C-alpha positions in Angstrom: 7.1 -12.6 14.0 6.5 -10.9 17.6 6.4 -7.1 17.6 8.9 -6.6 19.8 11.2 -8.3 17.7 10.1 -6.4 14.4 10.9 -3.5 16.3 14.7 -4.4 16.6 14.9 -4.8 13.1 13.4 -1.1 12.4 17.1 1.1 12.3 17.6 -1.0 9.5 14.5 -0.8 8.1 14.9 3.0 7.7 18.8 2.7 6.7 17.5 -0.1 3.7 18.2 0.9 0.2 15.1 1.0 -1.8 14.5 -1.4 -4.9 11.8 0.8 -6.7 11.0 0.2 -9.9 12.5 -3.3 -10.2 10.2 -4.3 -7.2 7.4 -2.8 -8.8 7.8 -4.0 -12.3 7.9 -7.8 -10.7 3.8 -7.1 -9.7 2.8 -5.2 -12.4 -0.1 -6.2 -15.2 1.9 -6.3 -18.9 -0.5 -3.7 -20.0 0.1 -1.5 -17.2 4.2 -1.8 -18.4 3.3 -0.8 -21.6 1.2 2.4 -20.7 4.2 3.9 -18.6 6.6 3.2 -21.1 4.9 5.2 -23.2 3.4 8.3 -20.8 5.2 10.7 -19.2 4.0 11.3 -15.8 4.7 15.0 -15.6 3.4 15.6 -18.8 0.0 14.5 -17.2 0.2 16.6 -14.6 -1.1 14.0 -12.1 -3.1 15.0 -8.7 -0.9 14.4 -5.6 -1.7 11.7 -3.2 0.0 9.5 -0.3 -0.9 5.7 1.7 0.4 4.7 4.9 2.0 0.9 5.2 1.7 1.2 8.6 3.0 -1.8 11.5 1.2 -2.7 14.2 0.9 -4.9 16.9 -1.8 -7.6 17.0 -2.0 -10.3 20.2 1.8 -9.5 20.1 2.5 -10.2 16.8 3.5 -7.5 13.9 0.4 -7.0 11.3 0.0 -4.5 8.4 -3.4 -3.0 7.8 -5.2 -2.8 4.5 -8.5 -1.6 3.2 -11.3 -2.9 1.4 -12.7 0.1 -0.7 -16.5 0.8 -1.1 -17.8 -0.2 -4.4 -18.9 3.2 -6.6 -18.7 4.3 -9.9 -15.0 4.9 -10.1 -11.4 3.1 -11.2 -10.7 1.6 -8.0 -14.2 0.8 -6.6 -14.0 -2.3 -3.7 -10.2 -2.5 -4.4 -8.0 -3.5 -1.8 -5.9 -0.6 -0.5 -3.6 0.9 1.6 -5.1 3.6 3.4 -4.6 6.7 2.4 -6.0 9.7 0.1 -5.3 12.9 -2.3 -2.9 15.5 -1.4 -4.5 18.9 0.5 -3.4 22.1 0.3 -3.2 22.7 3.3 -1.4 19.5 4.1 2.3 20.6 4.7 3.6 17.8 2.9 3.1 13.9 1.6 3.2 12.2 5.2 0.8 14.6 6.9 -1.6 13.4 3.8 -0.8 9.8 4.7 -1.4 10.4 8.1 -4.3 12.3 8.0 -5.9 10.4 5.4 -5.2 7.3 7.7 -7.3 9.0 10.5 -10.1 10.3 8.1 -10.7 6.3 6.9 -9.8 4.3 9.1 -9.6 6.1 12.8 -6.0 5.9 13.9 -4.8 9.2 15.0 -1.2 10.8 13.8 -0.1 11.0 17.6 -0.1 7.1 17.4 1.9 6.8 14.1 5.7 6.7 13.5 6.5 8.0 10.4 9.8 5.8 9.1 10.7 6.3 5.7 9.3 7.0 2.3 8.7 4.4 -0.5 9.6 5.1 -3.8 6.6 6.8 -6.0 3.9 5.7 -8.3 2.4 7.0 -10.8 -1.1 5.3 -11.4 -2.0 6.0 -15.1 -5.9 5.0 -15.0 -6.5 7.7 -12.0 -3.6 9.5 -13.3 -2.5 9.9 -9.5 1.1 10.4 -8.5 1.2 8.1 -4.7 4.0 8.7 -2.1 4.3 5.5 0.2 5.0 5.9 3.5 6.3 3.5 5.7 4.7 3.9 9.0 4.7 1.9 12.8 2.2 2.3 16.0 3.6 0.5 19.0 0.1 -0.2 20.4 -3.1 -2.2 19.6 -4.9 -0.4 17.3 -8.7 -0.3 16.8 -9.9 0.5 13.1 -13.0 2.6 13.0 -13.6 2.1 9.1 -15.3 5.4 7.6 -18.2 3.9 5.9 -18.1 6.5 2.8 -15.1 4.8 1.8 -14.0 2.0 3.8 -15.8 -1.7 3.7 -13.8 -3.6 5.4 -10.5 -3.8 7.2 -8.2 -6.4 6.2 -5.3 -7.1 9.4 -2.5 -8.8 7.8 0.1 -10.7 9.5 3.8 -10.1 8.9 4.0 -14.0 9.1 1.4 -14.4 6.0 2.8 -11.4 3.6 6.5 -12.4 3.8 5.0 -16.2 2.6 5.7 -16.1 -1.3 2.3 -19.0 -1.3 0.4 -15.7 -1.3 1.5 -14.8 -4.8 -0.7 -15.5 -7.8 -1.3 -15.0 -11.1 -5.2 -14.4 -11.8 -7.1 -13.1 -14.4 -9.1 -9.8 -14.2 -11.0 -7.8 -16.2 -9.7 -3.7 -15.5 -10.5 -0.1 -16.3 -8.4 -0.6 -19.5 -8.6 -4.4 -20.5 -10.8 -7.4 -20.4 -9.4 -10.9 -19.3 -6.2 -10.1 -18.8 -3.5 -11.9 -16.4 -2.4 -10.0 -13.6 0.6 -10.8 -10.8 -1.3 -10.5 -7.7 -1.6 -10.8 -3.8 -4.1 -13.3 -2.8 -5.3 -12.2 0.9 -8.3 -14.1 2.7 -10.4 -14.2 0.5 -9.4 -11.1 -1.8 -7.3 -10.4 -4.7 -4.5 -7.5 -4.5 -3.4 -6.4 -7.9 -2.3 -3.1 -9.3 -0.4 -0.1 -7.8 -1.2 -1.9 -4.1 0.6 -5.2 -5.0 3.4 -3.3 -7.1 4.1 -1.0 -3.4 3.5 -4.4 -1.7 6.3 -5.6 -4.2 8.5 -3.2 -3.1 7.8 -3.6 0.7 7.9 -7.1 0.7 11.8 -6.9 -1.3 13.1 -4.4 1.5 11.4 -7.1 4.6 12.7 -10.0 3.3 16.3 -8.3 3.1 16.5 -6.5 6.2 15.0 -9.7 8.3 17.4 -12.3 6.6 
């Protein structure tokens, strides 16, 4: 989709109702659902984090940026994610966290980004994080500079590809909490996007399809 055409839908995106848990549910591993049902996030005193779902123009087409995290000894090693990270006490709010972490991880200055709206927060039991997603846009072409300590690669996903239902698959994975389980996922290039990021992508996709139809 042309980026200028995408911009015409921004007011509707801002006003759109969020499908929330119903959209998350479609891309949630069954084991994750069981853990969510049997745990109260507030009782676990989760750490807070924010991510940015950032649209921008590339060759005049609307794109969404994702990152490939570095391999490390941790739950989210080598996973596909949105730019983002942990809330710090000096952050004025969760939107500031998303902008700061995006700047740190992929080199895009907050001045180049407009935050449109928050999406539905999502609790991640394995890491005990409550993640606050934000939808944002940049109206200029971006040059990403990945932070080598955290980001292995950048994925620039065309909006048209994201909206194609053919990228939704079921695949077998071994996770931090179960071996050889079947999970819903997005197949983006050679990457498999599952878990929390897929659940947030699911809500974003449902909102976009409703607004763009």
